[in-house]
N, C-alpha and C positions, 0 to 999 in steps of 0.2 A: 328571400332576398332578391331573387332574379326577376321579380315582377316588373314588367315594363322594359326589360332588356332582352335582346336576343342572347341565348345562353349556350355555352359549350360545357358539357359535363366531363370531368376527369374522374375516372375510377382509380382509386389509390390501392396499389398492391404492395406498399411498404417502402417505396423509395424515399430517401431523405430529400430528393430533388423535386418531389411532386408539386410542392407549392411554387417552385420556380417555373414550372410549366404554366401554372395559372398566371403568374406574374408576367411572363413573356407575352401570353395571349392578351392580357389586359393592356399591355403597353401598346398594342396595335388597335385598341379601342373596342375589344370584344369582351363582354362579361363572361366569366366562367365560375363554376362551383366545383369543389372537390367532394366526392362522396366515397364511402367505403366500397371495396371491390364487390362485396356481396349485397349491394343495394338491389332491391327487387326490380324486376322489369316494370311492374306497375308503377313504382315510384319514379323510375326514369321517364316513363311515358308521361306521367303527370307533370313532370318538369318541362316537357316539350323542348328538348334540346335540339339545336341545329347541327350538332356533331358530338362525337364521343372520343375521348382519349383514354387509352389504357396505359397507365404509368409503368415505370420500371419497378423493380423490387429485388430483394436478395435471394428469392427462392428459385428452385428448379421446377419447371412445370410437371416433372415426373415424380416429385416428392409426394408421399402419402398425404401430408397436411399442407401441400402447396395451396396458396389462395387462388381459387378459380371463380370467376364471375359466371353468370349464366351464359351459355353459348348463344342464347337468343338475342344478346346485345348486338350480334353481327347481322341480325335480320330485322332491325327496327326501321330500316329504310333511310337512315341518316349516315353520313360518312363516319368511318371509324379509323383512328390512327393508333397503332400500337407502337410503344417506345420501349426498346430493350426487352425486359421481361414481357411487356405487352405484345410485341411482335412475335415472341416465342409462343405465347399463349394463343394468339390468333392463328398461328400456323398449326399448333397442336390441335385446336378445335376443328380445323378445316382439312386435316390429313397431310399436312406438310411434315418435314423431318427436322427434329430438333435434337442436337447432340451436345454432349459435354466435350470441351476442348481439353487438351492435356495440361494447359495452364490458363489461368484467368487473364483476360486481356483488360488492362487498366491503364489509361493514359491516352495521349494524342495518337491519332492515326490519320492517314491520308485516304480520303474517299474519292473514288473515281466514278463519274457518271457514265452510264451506258447510253444516255440520250433518250429523248422522247417521253419524258415523264412530267407529271403535273406537280408533284410534291416538291421537287427540287428545281422547278422552273426559275430561271434568273440567277442561279448559282453558277460559279465557275465549273468547268469540266472536271477539275480536281480541287478539293478543298480539305481543310483540316477539320477533324471532328473528335469528340471525346468519347472514348469507349470505357465501359465498366461492366463486364459480364464474364460469366463462366461458360454457360450454355450459349449456343447460337444456332440459327436456322441454317441447315445445310442443304435443304431442298424445299422450296416454297410450295404451297398447296397448288393444285390445279387451277388455272385461270390467272395466276399471278405472274408478273414479269419482274425479273431482277433488274432494277433500274440503276443500282450503284453497288459498288463492292470495295472492300479493302484487301490488303494482302492476306488477311486471316479469316475474313467472314463476309457474308452478304451485308451490304451497307443499307440498302433500301429495296422494298418490294411494293408493287402496286397491282391492284385489280380494279381498273377504272369502271368496268361495267357494274360492279357491285359497290363501288366507292369504298374499298377497303385498302388501307395503306399501312406500311410498317417500316420502322427505322431501328437498326441495331444500335446506332449511336444516340447520344443524348443531345438534342438540339437546344435544350433549355439552359445549359450551363454556359458560362462565359468562355470556356475553353473551346466551344464550337462557335467561331466568330460569325458564321452565316446562319446560325441556328434560329435566330429570330425571324429571318426571312422564310425559313422552312415552315415555321408555325404560322406565319402570316399567310403563306400560300394555302395552308390547310384551312384555317378558319375563315379567311376572306374569299379566296378563290374557289375552293372546293366545297366548303360548307355554305358559302354565300352570305356570310354575316356582314352587317354594316357596322361602322364604327360609332355605336350609339352609347358606349360606356365611357364617361369622362368624370373627372373630379366633381364637376358641377352636378352631373346626374346622380353620382353616388351620394353626394351630400344631401340632395333633396330626398332621395329614396331613404337614406338613413334617418333623416328627420321624421319622415312619415312613419317609418317602422317604429321608432321610439314613441311617437305620439300614440300609435295604436297599442303598443305594449304597456305603456304607463297609464294610459287613459286619464282619469281624474286624480290619479295618485300623486304622491310626493316622493322625491328622490334626493339622495345625497351622493356626492361624488368625491372620491378620494383623490385630491390633487397632489401631484408631486412637483409641479413646476416644469415638467418636461412636456414635450410636444404631444405625446400620446394622451395623457389625461387631460391636457388643455383642449385638444381638438374634440375628445369625447365629451367634455363638459360643454363646449360650445354647441355641439350638435344637440345635446339634450336640452340646453337652455333655449335654443331656437324652437325646440319641440314643445316644451312645457312651461317656459318662462320662469317666473319667480317661484314656482313649485320645486325648483332645484336649489339646493344649498350645497356649496362646495366646502370641503373640509381639508385643510392642509395640516398634517400631523408632523410634529417634530419628534421623530423616534430616537433622537440622540445619535443618529447614524448618518446625518446629512453632511454635506460639505461645509467648509468654513463660512459662517455667517449666512448660510443659504436660507434658513427659515425667515429671517428678516427681509432679505432681498426678494424672495419669491412673494411673500405677502404684499410687499410694496408694489411689485410689478402687477399683480392681479388687481389690487385696489386702484391703481392708476388706469388699468384697462377698463374697468367700470361695468362691463357687460355681465359679469358673473358675481353672484353673492358668495363671498368667501369668508370663512372664519378659521383662525389658527388655533391649534390645540398642542400645548406643550406636554409631551409624554416620554421624554428621553429617559428619565430615571426608571420608569416602569419597564421599558423595553430592555434596558441594560441589566436590570435585576433579573429578568427572565432569561437572559442570555449568559448569565454568570457561569463560568467554567464549561460552557458548551463549545466544543471544537469542531464537531461534525457539521459540514456545510449544509447537508440536507435538513438536519435538526434546526440549524439557524434559520433557514428559509421558512420552515413550517412554523416555528415559534413566532417569527416576525409576521408571517401571513395571518396567523391566528390572532395575534395581538392587534393588528390593524383592524380586523373585523370586529373585535371586541370594542375597540375605541369608537369605530364608526357606529356600532349599534348603541353604545352609550350616548353618543352625541345625537343620534337619531331620536332617542327617547326624550332628550331635552327639547328637541324641536317639535315634539308632538307626534302626530301620526305620519310615519315615513315607511314606505313600502319597498323602495328600490335602492340598490347601491350601484352607482355607475363606476365602471372601471375602464381604463384605457388599454385593455388587453389586446395584443397584436398576435399575428400568426406565429412569429418566432417564439413567443412565450408559450404558445400552445404546443407546437410541434416538439419543443425541447422538454416538455413536461409530462404530457400524457398522450397516449395514442387514441385520439378521438375521431380521426378521419379514416383510419385504417391501421394496419399493423406496423407503422413506422416505429423504429426503435426509440425508446425513451432515453434521453440524455441526462436531464436534470429536471427538478421541479422548479416552478416559478411561483413567486408568492401570489401572483394574480390567479394562478390555477391550482398548483399542487398544495398550497398552504391554506386553502379555505376549509373551515370546519364542515363536517358532513351535515350537521343540522344548523343552518344559518337562517335567521329570521328574515333577513332582507333578500329580496329577489334581485338577481344580477341583471344589469343592463350593460351590454358590451358592444357598442355600435361599430367598433373598429376591429373586431375579432378576426376578420378574414384578410386584413390589410398588412402590407409591409410598411416600414418606416417612411420610405420615400413617397409612397402613396398617401400616407397620413399627412405628410408635409404639404403635398399638393392640395389635399382637401382643406387643410388649415388655411392656406392662402386663399382658396375659394371662399372661405367663411370670413376672411378679413382679419384673422388673428395677427398680432404684431410679429414682425420678423424675429424679434428677440426671443419669443417663445418658440416659433417654428424652427429656428436654426439651432436650438440648444442641443448639445451632444447627449446621446442616451445616458441614462443613469439607472442602475439596477434598483428595482423596487425594494429589496432588502437593504439598500444603501451600502455604507462602508463595511457592514458586517461581513460581506462576501469578498471584500478586498483586504480584510485582516485575516490572514491565515492562522488558524488556531483560535483560542478563546478570545472573547471581546470584552474589554473593560474601558472605563472612561479615559484612562491615560493613553492606551493604545489608539483609541479613537482620535484623541487630540493630536497625537504624533502623526497619524495618517492625514488628518485634516490639514495640518501645516505643510506636509510634504506635497499633498495633492494640490494645494493652493499655489505652490511654487510652479508645479507643472502647468496649471491653467494660465498663470500669469505669463510664463515664458512662451507657451504655445500661442497665446493671443498676441504677445509682443512681436512674435515672428510672422504674424499674419497667416497662421496655419489652422486656426480654430475651425473655420468652416470648410477647410480642405480635408480635414481628418475626421473620420467617422467617430472615433473615441480616443481620448488620451487621458491616462490617469495613473496614479501610483498604487502599488500593492505592498502592504506591510508583511514582510516574510517572518516565519516563526523561527528565525535563527539570529544569533548574534555573531559578529565577526570582530577580529582584532584590527585595530587601527592605531594611528599615531596622530595626535592633534597637539601642536606645539611640542613640548618636550615630554608629553605624557602619553602613556599607553592607554588606549580605550578598548572597551569590549561592549559594543553597542549594536543596535538593530540595523538590518539591511532592508532596503526597499527596491522593488522592481518597477520600472516604468513600462507601461503597456500603451502602445499607440497603434491603431489599425486603420486601414482604408477599406471601405465597403460601401455598397449601395443599399443593402437591405438587412445586413446582420446575419444572414444565413451562411455566407462565405466572407472571408476577410483576409487581406494580406497585411503583414506588418508594415508600418509606415517608415519610409526612408527619411527620417528627420535629419536635417543637416547636423553635422558633428558639433558645430559651434553652439547650436541650440541645446543639444544634449549636454554639452559641456557646461553651459550656463545653468541648466537644471540641476546637474550633479553638484556643481560648486555651491549653488545657493542652498540646496537641501542640507548638505553636510555642514555648511557654515551657519545656517540660520535655524535649523531644526535640532535642538539639543536632544540627543538620544539616538541619532542615526549617523552612522559613519561610513556607509557604503551604499552605492547606487548602481544597479545593473539594468540592462535594457533587454526586453523580451522580443526576440526576433522569430517567433513561431507564428504560423498562419492558421486560419480556420477553414476547413479541417487541415490537420488532425487535431489541433488544439481548439478550445473554445475561446471566446473573447475574454470573458471573466476567468479568473483563476479558480473560483469556487462556483 
């Protein structure tokens, strides 16, 4: 993937923030790739990086099974930046002192510069940063200068002669306001990278990679109507033309009237060859009496592939399946880049059968949602598709807590439709990352007219985010929430209570299942 771009390599030691490092570096126009901590020296040299970043992670460098890269990474002749666990490992390798503190430091801290350093150049003499560590460096290795500190730990160390650098805080998270400048100092000033990675350059590179992967073969793409699958399809269509057929499956778990609206939008767009497949009854039959969310996801993922393979057979010889898989799908499903903790499986990743006849084409697998939107604009996709809020691959099945059946799907479709209408009426649709309704597995007492009711409750979830990895609950005006609640209770027969979810990610996830 890095062919043609100056590249920075990130070695992943298990931090949930690792991809955020990559995202911040890309934001300053430098391409980077994430590789497992135990990637061989030969592989790293073959990638010819301009610099290396050692990520954070949950381990202690002294644990028996702690992830250790080869110490030789410090002798490759390129700048190295260790972040949190990464600076502890760097110090451990070079003879510094790393100790456990009496309590884990988690949260905002004030960092004070000692002056005369390259990594923190241009930052205020004192600034806020985000800490998340147990161990910390108490004495840096010989040759290092302590360039910043907090009340509880060393904040930054540098050895300019060997071009080795370390940060105890996390520059990649939004809670470190000057963190992007720190990473820019490293990749642009210290590593000497140029800003040669842009949405346009990525799009062209992705088209070339797909053309090389597919060759003379044929592919099908599972469209959802969202930006991910739409951009993936556009890239593949540019690469192989009419040898791509897009399939939009109605799995019975879409939003109200979505199947018809999406088909119409794609047919009006004209650049993609799209066919619709009605399979709602099939999916709902497979999901009967299934309450466990992981089983739901895997069943839906498996049935999607079955449908795609059946449709591929009708089309003749098809070799590839295109999916709009993004990095948040991957990192929350399986630990493929390093020992990052698994949160949940995603239908694009965790639900695929082990033996699948079609080979996967995933041109967006390393991107965040905002990057995908930028690429979509570069490809000329309609704003209607680019700006659509994310929708989970398993659809409403993971927004219906407990078993899924046709009646509960219809209830949620109606409630969710009210949410969408009111959010759009208030001019909030493109300002909010996601807004939707969740059907809860409880019934509550209510009074409607002169009658007692015992009906369903729904939760409204709305979040603000830039990439889906972290999110804050949206402060929707009270009058908008009031309109949503009033309309749902009045118009959706079977629901008598509406609540609002005010939890952020982390600790919660965006979806309830």
